[in-house]
Structure formats: C-alpha cells, structure tokens
C-alpha positions in Angstrom: 0.0 0.0 0.0 2.8 2.4 0.8 4.6 1.6 -2.4 1.4 2.3 -4.3 0.9 5.7 -2.6 4.5 6.7 -3.2 4.0 5.8 -6.9 0.9 8.0 -7.0 2.8 10.9 -5.6 5.6 10.3 -8.1 3.1 10.0 -10.9 1.5 13.4 -9.9 5.0 15.0 -9.8 5.7 13.7 -13.3 2.3 14.7 -14.6 2.8 18.2 -13.1 6.1 18.6 -14.9 4.6 17.3 -18.1 1.7 19.7 -17.9 4.1 22.7 -17.3 6.2 21.7 -20.3 3.0 21.4 -22.4 1.9 24.8 -21.1 5.0 26.8 -21.7 7.1 24.7 -24.0 10.1 24.6 -21.7 11.5 21.1 -20.9 13.8 22.8 -18.3 10.9 24.3 -16.4 8.9 21.1 -16.6 11.8 19.1 -15.0 12.2 21.7 -12.3 8.5 21.7 -11.6 8.6 17.9 -11.1 11.5 18.2 -8.6 9.7 21.1 -6.9 6.5 19.1 -6.5 8.4 16.2 -5.0 10.3 18.5 -2.6 7.1 20.3 -1.5 5.3 17.0 -1.1 7.9 15.8 1.4 7.3 18.9 3.5 3.5 19.0 3.4 2.6 15.4 4.5 2.0 14.1 1.0 3.9 11.0 1.8 1.8 10.1 4.8 -1.0 8.4 2.9 -3.2 11.4 2.2 -5.4 11.4 -0.9 -4.7 14.9 -2.3 -2.0 13.7 -4.8 -4.5 11.1 -6.2 -7.3 13.7 -6.4 -5.2 16.2 -8.3 -3.7 13.7 -10.8 -6.6 13.6 -13.3 -6.9 17.4 -13.2 -3.2 17.9 -13.9 -3.3 15.4 -16.8 -6.4 17.1 -18.2 -4.9 20.6 -17.9 -1.7 19.4 -19.7 -3.8 17.8 -22.4 -5.8 21.1 -22.8 -2.7 23.3 -22.8 -4.8 26.5 -22.3 -6.0 26.4 -25.9 -8.4 29.1 -27.2 -11.9 28.1 -26.2 -13.2 29.3 -29.7 -11.1 26.7 -31.5 -13.0 23.5 -32.3 -10.1 21.3 -31.3 -10.4 22.6 -27.7 -14.0 21.5 -27.2 -13.3 17.9 -26.4 -10.3 18.9 -24.2 -12.6 21.2 -22.2 -15.1 18.4 -21.7 -12.4 16.1 -20.6 -11.2 18.8 -18.1 -14.7 18.9 -16.7 -14.7 15.1 -16.3 -11.4 15.3 -14.5 -12.8 17.8 -12.1 -15.7 15.5 -11.4 -13.4 12.6 -10.7 -11.3 14.7 -8.4 -14.3 15.7 -6.4 -15.3 12.0 -6.1 -11.9 11.2 -4.8 -11.6 14.2 -2.5 -14.6 16.5 -1.9 -12.4 19.5 -1.3 -11.1 19.2 -4.9 -14.3 20.9 -6.0 -12.6 24.2 -5.2 -10.1 23.6 -8.0 -13.1 23.5 -10.4 -13.7 27.2 -9.8 -10.8 27.7 -12.3 -13.6 27.4 -14.8 -14.8 30.9 -13.9 -12.0 32.8 -15.8 -13.0 31.0 -19.0 -16.5 32.4 -18.7 -15.1 35.9 -17.9 -12.9 35.7 -21.0 -16.0 34.8 -23.1 -17.9 37.7 -21.7 -15.1 40.1 -22.6 -15.0 39.1 -26.2 -16.8 41.2 -28.8 -19.6 39.3 -30.6 -20.5 36.5 -28.3 -20.1 33.0 -29.7 -22.9 31.0 -28.1 -21.6 27.7 -29.3 -18.5 28.4 -27.2 -20.7 29.3 -24.3 -22.5 26.0 -24.7 -19.2 24.1 -24.5 -18.2 26.1 -21.4 -21.5 25.3 -19.7 -20.9 21.6 -20.6 -17.8 21.6 -18.4 -19.6 21.8 -15.1 -22.4 19.5 -16.4 -19.8 16.9 -17.3 -18.1 17.3 -13.9 -21.4 16.8 -12.1 -22.2 13.7 -14.2 -18.9 12.1 -13.4 -19.3 12.8 -9.7 -22.7 11.2 -9.7 -21.4 8.2 -11.7 -18.7 7.7 -9.1 -21.1 8.0 -6.2 -23.6 5.6 -7.7 -20.8 3.2 -8.6 -20.3 2.6 -4.8 -23.7 0.9 -4.7 -25.4 3.0 -2.0 -27.4 5.4 -4.1 -26.9 9.0 -3.1 -26.3 8.1 0.5 -22.5 8.9 0.3 -23.4 12.3 -1.1 -25.8 13.1 1.8 -23.2 11.8 4.3 -20.5 13.9 2.8 -22.6 17.1 2.8 -23.6 16.4 6.4 -20.0 15.7 7.5 -18.8 18.9 5.8 -21.6 21.0 7.5 -20.7 19.5 10.9 -16.9 19.7 10.5 -15.4 21.5 13.4 -13.1 24.4 12.6 -9.8 25.0 14.4 -7.9 28.3 14.3 -8.7 31.2 12.1 -8.1 31.5 8.4 -5.1 33.8 8.7 -3.5 31.8 11.5 -3.9 28.5 9.6 -2.5 30.1 6.5 0.4 31.5 8.5 1.2 27.9 9.6 1.5 26.9 6.0 3.8 29.8 5.3 6.1 29.1 8.3 6.3 25.4 7.4 8.2 26.3 4.3 8.7 30.0 3.5 10.5 29.3 0.3 7.7 27.4 -1.4 5.1 29.8 0.0 6.9 32.8 -1.4 7.3 31.0 -4.8 3.5 30.3 -4.7 2.7 33.9 -3.9 4.9 35.2 -6.8 3.7 32.7 -9.3 0.0 33.0 -8.6 0.0 36.8 -8.3 2.1 37.2 -11.5 -0.1 35.0 -13.6 -3.3 36.8 -12.4 -1.7 40.2 -13.1 -0.5 39.2 -16.6 -3.9 37.7 -17.5 -5.8 40.7 -16.0 -3.8 43.1 -18.0 -4.5 41.2 -21.2 -8.3 41.1 -20.4 -8.3 44.8 -19.5 -6.8 45.7 -22.8 -9.4 43.5 -24.7 -6.5 41.3 -25.8 -6.9 37.6 -26.4 -5.2 35.5 -23.7 -2.2 33.4 -24.8 -2.3 29.7 -24.1 0.1 30.0 -21.2 -1.8 32.9 -19.7 -5.1 31.0 -20.1 -3.7 27.9 -18.5 -2.1 29.9 -15.7 -5.2 31.9 -14.8 -7.3 28.7 -14.6 -4.8 27.1 -12.4 -4.2 30.2 -10.3 -7.9 30.7 -9.7 -8.2 27.1 -8.5 -5.3 27.6 -6.2 -6.8 30.8 -4.7 -10.1 29.0 -4.2 -8.3 26.1 -2.5 -7.1 28.5 0.2 -10.7 28.3 1.6 -9.6 25.0 3.2 -7.6 26.8 5.7 -10.7 28.4 7.1 -11.3 25.0 8.7 -7.9 23.5 9.8 -4.2 24.0 9.5 -3.4 20.5 8.2 -0.3 20.7 5.9 -1.6 18.1 3.5 -4.4 20.5 2.5 -1.7 22.5 0.7 -1.0 19.6 -1.6 -4.4 20.1 -3.2 -3.2 23.4 -4.8 0.5 22.7 -5.3 0.1 21.5 -8.9 -2.1 24.5 -9.7 0.6 26.8 -8.3 3.3 25.2 -10.4 1.1 25.4 -13.5 0.6 29.1 -12.9 4.3 29.6 -13.7 3.6 29.1 -17.4 2.5 32.7 -17.8 5.5 33.9 -15.9 7.8 31.8 -18.0 6.2 33.2 -21.2 6.6 36.8 -19.9 10.3 36.2 -19.1 10.9 34.8 -22.5 9.0 37.6 -24.3 9.8 40.7 -22.3 12.9 40.3 -20.2 15.3 38.1 -22.0 14.0 38.5 -25.6 15.8 35.3 -26.6 14.6 31.9 -27.7 15.4 28.5 -26.3 16.5 27.3 -22.9 18.6 30.3 -21.9 15.5 32.5 -21.7 14.4 30.6 -18.6 17.6 30.8 -16.6 16.3 34.0 -14.9 13.5 31.9 -13.3 16.1 29.2 -12.2 18.2 31.9 -10.5 15.1 33.2 -8.8 14.4 29.7 -7.4 17.9 29.5 -6.0 17.6 32.9 -4.4 14.3 32.1 -2.9 15.5 28.8 -1.4 18.6 30.4 0.0 16.9 33.3 1.9 14.7 31.2 4.2 14.3 30.3 7.8 11.6 29.2 10.2 10.9 25.5 10.2 13.8 23.2 10.5 12.5 21.1 7.7 12.7 24.0 5.2 15.3 23.3 2.6 18.3 25.6 2.9 21.4 24.3 1.2 23.8 26.2 3.5 22.6 24.2 6.5 21.7 20.9 4.8 21.9 17.8 7.1 21.9 14.2 6.0 18.4 12.8 6.4 17.6 10.6 9.3 17.7 7.0 8.1 15.9 5.4 11.0 12.7 3.5 9.9 9.4 5.1 10.6 6.7 2.8 12.1 3.0 3.5 12.1 0.9 2.9 15.2 -0.6 -0.3 13.9 2.9 -1.7 13.2 3.8 -1.6 16.9 4.4 -5.2 17.9 1.8 -5.2 20.6 -0.9 -3.6 18.4 0.0 -5.7 15.4 -0.4 -8.9 17.5 -3.7 -7.8 18.9 -5.1 -6.9 15.5 -4.3 -10.4 14.3 -6.2 -11.9 17.2 -9.2 -9.7 16.6 -9.2 -10.6 12.9 -9.5 -14.2 13.6 -12.7 -13.6 15.6 -14.5 -11.6 12.9 -17.2 -13.3 10.8 -19.1 -11.6 8.0 -17.8 -8.2 9.2 -18.0 -6.4 5.8 -20.2 -3.3 6.3 -20.9 -4.3 9.9 -17.7 -3.0 11.7 -17.2 0.2 13.5 -13.8 1.4 14.9 -13.4 3.7 17.9 -11.8 6.2 17.4 -13.6 6.6 14.0 -10.6 8.2 12.2 -8.5 5.1 12.7 -9.3 3.5 9.3 -6.2 1.1 9.3 -8.2 -1.9 10.5 -10.6 -1.6 7.6 -7.7 -1.5 5.1 -5.8 -4.3 6.8 -8.8 -6.6 6.9 -10.3 -5.4 3.6 -13.7 -4.8 5.1 -16.0 -1.8 4.9 -17.5 0.1 7.8 -21.2 0.8 8.2 -22.3 2.9 5.2 -24.5 5.1 7.4 -21.6 6.3 9.5 -18.5 6.2 7.3 -15.2 8.0 8.1 -15.1 10.9 10.5 -13.3 12.5 13.4 -16.2 12.6 15.8 -18.4 9.7 16.8 -22.1 10.1 16.3 -24.4 10.6 19.3 -25.6 7.3 20.7 -29.2 8.1 19.6 -28.0 8.6 16.0 -25.8 5.5 15.9 -27.2 2.8 13.5 -27.0 0.0 16.1 -29.0 -2.4 14.1 -26.5 -2.4 11.2 -23.3 -2.8 13.3 -22.3 -6.2 14.5 -18.8 -5.5 15.7 -17.3 -2.5 17.5 -13.6 -2.3 18.0 -12.4 0.1 20.7 -8.7 1.0 20.4 -6.9 2.2 23.5 -6.8 6.0 23.7 -3.0 5.9 23.8 -3.1 5.3 20.1 -5.5 8.2 19.3 -4.0 11.1 17.4 -3.1 14.0 19.7 -4.9 16.5 17.4 -8.2 14.6 18.0 -8.2 14.5 21.8 -10.4 17.5 22.2 -12.8 17.4 25.2 -15.9 17.1 23.0 -14.3 14.4 21.0 -13.4 12.4 24.1 -16.8 12.9 25.7 -18.6 11.6 22.6 -16.4 8.5 22.5 -17.0 7.8 26.2 -20.8 8.1 25.7 -20.7 5.7 22.8 -18.6 3.1 24.6 -20.8 3.4 27.7 -23.9 2.7 25.6 -22.5 -0.5 24.1 -23.8 -2.9 26.9 -27.2 -1.2 26.9 -27.5 -1.9 23.2 -26.7 -5.6 23.5 -23.0 -5.5 22.8 -20.7 -7.7 24.9 -16.9 -7.7 25.1 -15.8 -10.9 23.4 -12.0 -10.1 23.3 -10.2 -7.9 25.8 -6.6 -7.3 24.8 -3.9 -4.9 26.1 -4.3 -2.4 23.2 -8.0 -2.9 22.2 -11.3 -4.5 23.0 -13.7 -6.1 20.6 -17.5 -5.9 21.2 -20.0 -8.1 19.4 -23.8 -7.6 19.3 -25.6 -10.5 20.9 -28.9 -11.8 19.4 -30.4 -11.2 16.0 
C-alpha cells in the first residue's frame, strides 16, 4: 500500500512537470516543476498516505492535455469536456477538490469580454460543469449505496469543526516552508496580473496565460480549506495549480525580459528559485542548502505496526465473521483496521473525526465495535468534546446488546448479541 501511494505521488509529480512543459514549451521548467512538486510533497505530509495527490492527478493530466487552448477553437472543445470530467473525478476522490473546479470561472469571464459572443463556445463552457457533475454522480452511484454517500459527505462537511482562524492557519502553511510559500505567492500573483492586463486591454489571452489563470484561480479557491484546519496536506491540493501558474511567468520572461529563444531564456527563473530557497528560515524542515543535514535513516513505524498492536489486530481478525459493512472502529478516524482486513464500515456512518451521538448510531446495522486504546489516538483529535462523545458511545454498548468478546492490552472487541 505504501509503495502504491509513493508511486501515486511520483506520478503526480511527473504529470505536473509534463503539464508545465506542455503549457509553456520549456523542458527545463517542466523538469524543475517535477522536482519542486516532490520536494514540497515531502514537507507537506503528501507521503503520509493522504489522498490529495491522487485527487489532483486527473486534473493535472487534463490541464496538460488542454494546454490552455483558445476556447473558440473547435479542437479545444473535447479537451474542455475532458477537463470537466477530470474535475468531477477529483471531487469524487476528494470532496475539497471541488474548489479547483472554480478555475472554470475565468473562461466564462474571457468569453464575456470578447466582442460578438459565440454562443456555441458558451454551450461548450457550460458543458464543463455539467460533465463534472455527471462524473461525480457516476462515481457515487458506482459505490452501490445510491446517493447516501453524497448526503453523508454534505452532512459531514456541514458539521466539520473548525480550528484556528483562516489567517492563522495560512500562517502555519507559510512558516512550514517559507521558500515554497513565497514561490507560490509570486507565481499566482504574477499569472493573475498578466492575464488581468490582457483582459483589461481587450486582448486575447495566450495559451500559457489562459492555462495559468485557470490554475491560479483554482489555487486561490483552495485556500478556503484553511478556514477549517491548518493541516499541511491541504496545501497539496493546490500545489500542482501553483506550479502550473508559472507558465504565464515563463512566457513573460521569454517575451519581455530576455528576448531570446530557447532554454537560456528561462535561466532567470532558475536563478530566482535558487535565491528564494537560499533566503529562508523558520521551520527546521525548510530546505536551505547552506545548512543541509543528512536525512535521518531510522525506519518510521505506524501505530498499527507496533508489535503489541499488530499482534492484537491479528487476534481480533481471527474472531471476525461476516464483518464487511458491519464493523465500527473507535476512534472513528482510525481506518487502518478496515484497510488491513479489507472490510468496509457501516455505510450510514463512514469515516469521520467525531463519533455520532448514541441516539443517532445505527445500532441495528453494526455487529462489531472495535475500541482501540486511547493511547493510540492522534493528539490532534483529543479535544474534550471528541473524548466525551467516545465515552458516551462506549458506555452505551452494553445497553444496546454488545458484549466484550475479546479484551486485549491495546484494544477491545465488542459483538452484538442476538439477531
């Protein structure tokens, strides 16, 4: 599973570099973007099993295939529809990826700014969100529970507890890696300014400008995530868009600053990268080549790989019968048992950070409840309200017909007695 996830991160890094190369025609900048994605991924929790790299992969491929082509050209119609489908797949994989789809708005603005509206182009543009919605519904229905996952997802989003303010959470992202944050600020701001100037002058956007403004708008929309939490892996949702926004900057450097063709015209950007990564501080994990230290080679071990926990999980697994769709794990954010045993949880509860109220718990659908010792709960989820809900739910187990059938040092398995 870890190898597959690392391969997904690597594929997204390669796809990002490929899309940048397609967008601005620079192999050098494409290679650098691949390395930048991989470097940033190592600093923003992308290698810890999060789903953001997988969610952004189809969007990056679709953007690279589209290349920011003029929406009035017939050859771009199918590419735009494929982009809409990629946005829909991304939302199905990770609901927050819907923010990236707001990059569609600049395309409509560009159409409105053109003299003599082409309604056929408008029809294609409107087909983009329709295609995205259809792909999302297809993915949801494919799971076999009707629209229940959609209702659960909307309810979970509405009840998601926020932590910290928007600016404080954004500040945490910046302090985690000042170099990458400054690069993001310059790339996104520059691409928006360049595209804005062209639109203000009633000029047609170039392909790199169009690609960059779509990516930059999606990146800005993605910042809304930090209104909820300061998790670093949220940043990985917008990193490919930030790197793609460099295309307009690269074109401007080639056209206005260097006025030369070929690879030499982009060395100004490369020097900028080196300067940015040199003048940095803050977090010790921030790359700074003047204070580089060899990486720590000690193996990292997840909580479920601890010898005591691993042995207890094996014992519990041997007691489970017909547990697919009938298992619930406390604390609910610990999804590793589901993955290890290849079983699904109750479809009416799903994954979450807070346990439901005992009155709202679907007792009749759950046969097993696995209570993991609180020592293995994530520190960020030990809020008083979170702990109180778990205690209420555990206390209600005997009253609902559940009996402890396996008491182990690190966990306890409850099974519902009777029909």
